[in-house]
C-alpha positions in Angstrom: 26.5 10.3 -4.8 25.8 14.2 -3.4 22.4 15.9 -5.1 23.4 19.1 -3.5 22.1 21.0 -0.6 18.7 22.2 -2.6 18.0 18.6 -3.0 19.1 17.8 0.4 16.5 20.5 1.7 13.4 19.3 -0.4 14.4 15.8 0.3 14.1 16.7 4.3 10.6 18.9 3.6 9.4 15.6 2.4 10.9 13.2 4.8 9.5 15.3 7.7 5.6 15.6 6.1 5.9 12.2 4.8 6.8 11.1 8.2 3.8 13.0 9.9 1.3 12.1 7.5 2.0 8.2 8.2 2.3 8.8 12.0 -1.2 10.2 11.7 -2.5 7.5 9.8 -5.9 5.9 10.6 -6.3 9.7 13.2 -9.9 10.7 10.9 -11.4 7.5 11.1 -10.5 7.1 14.9 -12.0 10.2 15.8 -14.6 9.8 13.5 -15.6 6.2 15.7 -14.4 6.7 19.0 -15.3 10.9 19.1 -17.6 11.4 16.8 -19.4 7.8 16.8 -19.7 8.0 12.9 -21.5 5.6 10.9 -19.1 3.6 8.3 -21.2 5.3 5.8 -19.8 8.7 7.5 -16.1 7.0 7.7 -16.1 6.1 4.1 -17.2 9.2 2.9 -14.4 10.5 5.3 -11.9 9.0 3.4 -13.4 9.4 -0.3 -14.0 13.3 0.1 -10.2 14.1 -0.2 -9.9 11.7 -2.9 -12.9 13.1 -5.1 -11.7 16.5 -4.6 -7.7 15.9 -5.6 -9.1 14.5 -8.7 -11.7 17.3 -9.8 -8.9 19.8 -9.0 -6.2 18.3 -11.0 -7.2 20.1 -14.4 -7.6 23.9 -12.7 -4.6 23.5 -10.3 -2.2 21.7 -13.4 -1.7 24.7 -15.3 -1.9 27.3 -12.4 0.8 25.3 -10.4 2.8 25.5 -13.8 2.8 29.1 -14.8 4.3 30.3 -11.0 7.4 29.4 -9.2 7.5 26.5 -7.8 8.9 27.2 -4.0 6.5 29.9 -3.1 3.5 27.4 -4.0 4.9 24.6 -2.1 5.5 26.6 0.8 1.9 27.8 0.7 -0.2 24.6 0.6 2.1 23.7 3.2 1.0 26.2 5.3 -2.1 25.7 4.4 -2.3 22.5 5.6 -0.9 23.3 8.7 -3.6 25.8 9.2 -6.4 23.1 8.5 -4.7 20.0 10.1 -4.1 22.4 13.2 -8.0 23.3 13.7 -8.7 19.7 14.7 -6.6 19.2 18.0 -7.7 23.0 18.3 -11.3 22.5 18.1 -11.2 19.0 20.4 -9.7 20.5 23.2 -12.4 23.1 23.4 -15.2 20.3 22.5 -16.6 21.9 19.4 -15.3 19.0 17.1 -17.6 18.3 14.2 -17.6 15.6 11.4 -18.3 18.5 9.2 -14.9 20.1 9.7 -13.3 16.8 9.9 -14.8 16.4 6.1 -13.4 20.3 5.3 -9.9 19.5 6.5 -9.8 16.8 4.7 -11.2 18.5 1.0 -8.6 20.6 1.8 -5.5 18.9 2.9 -6.1 16.9 -0.6 -6.5 20.1 -2.7 -3.2 21.3 -1.1 -1.5 18.2 -1.9 -2.2 18.2 -5.4 -1.1 21.7 -5.7 2.3 21.0 -3.5 2.9 17.3 -5.6 2.6 19.3 -9.0 5.0 21.9 -7.8 7.7 19.7 -6.4 7.6 17.6 -9.0 8.6 19.8 -11.5 10.8 21.5 -9.0 12.7 18.7 -8.3 13.3 18.2 -12.2 14.8 21.4 -12.2 16.7 21.2 -9.4 18.7 17.5 -9.8 20.3 17.5 -13.4 18.6 13.8 -15.7 21.4 11.5 -14.9 20.7 12.0 -10.7 16.9 11.8 -10.8 16.7 8.2 -10.7 18.9 8.4 -7.7 16.7 11.3 -6.4 13.7 9.5 -6.7 15.1 5.9 -5.3 15.6 8.0 -1.6 12.3 9.8 -2.0 10.8 6.0 -2.8 12.7 4.8 0.7 12.1 7.2 2.8 8.3 6.6 1.8 8.3 2.7 2.6 10.1 3.4 5.7 7.8 6.1 6.9 4.8 3.7 5.8 6.6 1.0 8.6 7.1 3.1 11.3 5.2 5.5 11.3 1.4 3.9 11.9 2.9 2.1 15.2 4.3 5.2 16.7 1.1 7.2 16.3 -0.8 4.1 17.5 1.3 4.0 20.8 1.2 8.2 21.0 -2.7 7.9 20.9 -2.6 5.4 23.1 -0.5 7.7 26.1 -1.5 10.9 25.0 -5.0 10.9 23.3 -6.4 10.3 19.8 -5.5 14.5 18.5 -1.6 14.0 19.5 -0.6 12.6 16.1 -3.2 15.2 13.8 -1.2 17.7 15.9 2.1 15.9 15.1 1.2 16.2 11.4 0.4 19.6 11.6 3.6 20.3 12.7 5.3 18.4 10.2 3.9 20.9 7.2 5.0 23.8 9.3 8.6 21.8 9.4 8.2 21.0 5.6 7.5 25.0 4.8 10.5 25.9 6.6 12.6 23.2 4.7 11.6 24.2 1.2 12.2 28.1 2.6 15.6 27.3 2.9 16.3 25.9 -0.2 18.7 28.7 -2.4 18.9 29.4 -6.0 16.7 30.3 -9.3 13.2 28.7 -9.3 11.1 27.5 -12.4 7.8 28.7 -13.8 6.4 28.0 -17.4 5.6 30.6 -19.7 2.5 31.6 -20.5 2.3 30.0 -23.8 -0.9 28.7 -25.3 0.1 25.2 -25.7 1.8 25.3 -22.1 -2.1 24.9 -20.5 -3.2 21.3 -19.5 -7.0 21.6 -20.4 -9.8 19.1 -20.6 -9.2 18.2 -23.6 -5.5 17.5 -22.8 -7.4 14.8 -20.5 -9.3 13.6 -23.5 -6.3 13.0 -25.5 -5.1 11.2 -22.7 -8.1 8.8 -22.2 -8.2 8.3 -26.1 -4.3 7.1 -26.3 -5.4 5.0 -23.3 -8.3 3.3 -25.2 -6.3 2.5 -28.6 -3.2 1.2 -27.4 -4.7 -2.6 -26.6 -1.6 -3.2 -23.7 -2.5 0.2 -22.0 -6.0 0.0 -21.8 -6.0 -3.6 -20.4 -3.8 -2.2 -17.5 -5.7 0.8 -17.1 -8.6 -1.0 -16.2 -6.7 -3.6 -14.2 -4.9 -1.1 -12.1 -8.1 1.6 -11.7 -10.5 -1.1 -10.6 -7.4 -3.4 -8.0 -6.8 0.1 -6.3 -10.2 1.4 -5.6 -11.6 -2.4 -4.6 -8.7 -2.1 -2.5 -9.0 1.8 -1.2 -12.9 0.5 -0.8 -12.1 -1.3 2.5 -9.8 0.9 4.1 -11.9 2.9 5.7 -14.5 -0.1 6.7 -11.0 -1.7 8.2 -10.9 0.9 10.6 -14.5 0.4 11.6 -14.1 -3.3 12.0 -11.0 -3.1 13.5 -11.6 0.1 16.0 -15.1 0.4 16.2 -16.7 -3.5 16.2 -13.4 -5.3 17.6 -12.1 -2.8 20.0 -8.5 -2.8 18.8 -6.0 -0.4 20.7 -5.0 2.1 18.3 -1.5 1.0 18.8 -2.3 -2.6 17.5 -4.1 -0.6 14.5 -1.3 1.4 13.8 1.0 -1.9 13.8 -1.3 -3.8 11.3 -0.5 -1.6 8.9 3.1 -0.4 9.6 4.7 -3.4 9.4 3.3 -4.9 6.4 4.7 -1.8 4.7 8.0 -3.2 4.8 7.0 -5.8 2.1 6.2 -3.2 -0.4 10.3 -2.8 0.2 11.2 -6.3 0.0 8.9 -6.3 -3.4 10.5 -3.4 -4.9 13.7 -4.9 -4.4 13.2 -8.3 -6.0 11.2 -6.7 -8.7 13.8 -6.1 -11.5 16.0 -9.7 -10.7 12.6 -11.4 -10.6 12.3 -9.8 -14.5 15.9 -10.6 -15.7 15.1 -14.6 -14.7 11.5 -14.9 -15.5 10.8 -12.1 -17.9 8.4 -9.1 -17.3 5.5 -10.5 -18.7 5.3 -13.3 -16.7 6.8 -11.5 -13.7 3.4 -9.0 -14.0 1.0 -11.9 -14.8 2.1 -13.8 -11.2 2.3 -11.0 -9.3 -1.1 -9.2 -10.5 -3.1 -12.8 -9.8 -1.5 -12.9 -6.3 -2.2 -8.9 -5.4 -6.1 -10.0 -6.3 -6.4 -13.0 -4.7 -4.6 -12.0 -0.6 -7.3 -9.9 -0.2 -9.7 -12.1 0.4 -7.7 -13.6 3.3 -9.3 -10.4 5.1 -12.5 -12.0 5.1 -11.4 -14.3 8.0 -10.2 -11.4 10.2 -11.7 -11.9 13.8 -11.2 -9.7 17.2 -8.3 -10.4 19.7 -4.6 -11.2 18.4 -5.6 -13.9 16.1 -7.5 -11.1 14.0 -4.9 -8.5 14.3 -1.9 -11.7 13.0 -4.9 -11.9 10.2 -4.3 -8.7 9.2 -0.9 -8.2 9.1 -0.3 -11.2 7.4 -2.5 -10.6 4.5 -1.5 -7.2 4.3 2.4 -7.9 3.9 1.5 -10.8 1.2 -0.6 -8.2 -0.4 1.7 -5.2 -0.7 4.9 -7.3 -1.6 3.2 -8.3 -4.5 2.1 -4.7 -5.4 5.7 -3.9 -4.5 6.8 -6.6 -7.0 3.6 -5.5 -9.6 4.2 -1.8 -9.3 7.7 -0.9 -10.6 6.9 -3.8 -13.9 3.1 -1.9 -14.6 4.7 2.1 -14.0 7.4 0.6 -16.4 5.4 -0.8 -19.2 2.9 2.4 -18.9 5.7 4.8 -19.7 7.3 2.3 -22.4 4.7 2.5 -24.3 3.7 6.4 -23.5 5.5 9.0 -26.1 6.8 11.8 -24.7 4.2 14.2 -26.0 1.9 12.3 -24.8 3.0 11.4 -21.1 1.3 14.1 -19.5 -2.3 13.3 -20.9 -1.9 10.0 -19.9 -0.9 10.5 -16.6 -3.2 12.9 -15.8 -5.9 11.1 -17.1 -5.2 8.0 -15.3 -4.4 9.6 -11.9 -7.9 11.3 -12.5 -9.4 8.2 -13.5 -7.9 6.4 -10.1 -9.0 8.7 -7.9 -12.6 8.9 -9.2 -12.7 5.3 -9.1 -11.2 5.3 -5.4 -13.9 7.6 -4.2 -16.6 6.2 -5.9 -16.0 2.7 -4.6 -15.6 4.0 -0.9 -18.9 5.4 -0.9 -20.5 2.4 -2.5 -18.7 0.4 0.0 -19.9 2.3 2.8 -23.5 2.4 1.6 -22.9 -1.4 1.4 -21.3 -1.7 5.4 -24.5 0.1 6.5 -26.8 -3.0 5.1 -24.8 -6.1 5.6 -21.7 -5.1 8.0 -18.2 -3.9 7.7 -17.0 -8.0 7.5 -19.4 -8.7 4.5 -18.4 -5.3 2.4 -14.8 -6.2 2.9 -15.2 -10.0 2.1 -17.5 -8.8 -1.3 -14.2 -6.5 -2.4 -11.9 -9.7 -2.0 -14.5 -11.8 -4.2 -14.9 -9.4 -6.8 -10.6 -8.7 -7.0 -10.7 -12.4 -8.3 -11.8 -11.4 -11.3 -9.6 -8.3 -12.1 -6.7 -10.3 -13.5 -8.5 -11.2 -16.5 -8.1 -7.8 -17.5 -3.9 -8.0 -17.3 -2.5 -7.4 -21.0 -2.0 -10.9 -22.9 1.6 -11.7 -24.7 2.2 -9.4 -27.8 2.3 -11.4 -30.8 6.0 -11.8 -32.5 7.5 -10.4 -29.0 10.7 -12.5 -28.2 11.7 -13.5 -24.8 14.7 -11.4 -25.1 12.4 -8.1 -25.6 10.3 -10.0 -22.7 13.0 -10.2 -20.6 14.8 -7.0 -21.1 15.5 -5.0 -18.0 12.8 -3.0 -16.6 12.7 -3.3 -13.4 13.6 0.4 -12.8 10.6 1.7 -10.8 9.0 5.3 -12.6 8.9 6.7 -8.8 6.6 9.2 -8.1 7.8 12.7 -7.2 7.2 14.4 -3.7 3.6 14.8 -2.5 
């Protein structure tokens, strides 16, 4: 189904920047560990900073983007990320790279990513007719999974051959190419009028949290997703320290460990709708929700060498496959229970809470790792995850099996970042 040349250029912008980002996966932790000899807490702080800033700036950036033409915003944020990211290889080659610079770059890219995501999402709705949005989003989703699988191994190989900053340079170039692709889009733009009710304020976020709190199913889904996401993300910097620092895993193997399992997400997403049609939405959500909480505990058995690498690959593949099944059902249930006039408030409150929780838990687990070691801290996260399925929603009284088994596997795919 043809979606027009404008969509083609927007898709190209998303694809090139996504491949650049995943090719540079783990580059900052690698530089922090191998070049700057940073501690586990410092690496966790580096990863958490972008998440925390993204949450803090979500409120003022939302209205700012809404009232401006979207293509210039996307170009400006791409160029901002290009300049910030390109400064890293330049500083490295000059011998002046510091941890503080990595922190500033992470914060800058996180804030610019928020603005780009808001602008590109609004522009996608303007660019593509409503009946074709699912097709458009499916293309973005497929691109994301393939980039996740291919990027890290390629990036790891490049680091092994050409040095630790080559993938950062490639990521910087991807933002420049993304800006070029956005500039190639022709036609009119979109900007919301400056009406009093059009602004996204702090009161809007409060109303979103209030709506979540008063809906029993949404409340339990919210608590489950925020805690699971936070506990899983808290271990990401520690795995980098463990594998790259303690176990001296080559960069290409580190990339392989996180690239190959991403294919499980593609498999899980394709299985989600058929499983719901066969077994019912609630049953599939509960089973996949339990499994995604059980498998991370396998990381407690990660050791050095090939066996440790295989353990990470197997555990991550099982986890991501379960997430691929669970996430579309979770997203569909969330949208189904949220009326259109509350969707922006609920989704924004959800996003802000998730990012802040991830940032706080990353820092907390960084502190924990300095006391007990990365592997022990990762094990603690795995144990705590075992309790999170208790927060999943229970079957609603009076809901027949026909309603529960109704097709609901279509994922509310996010707009391009």
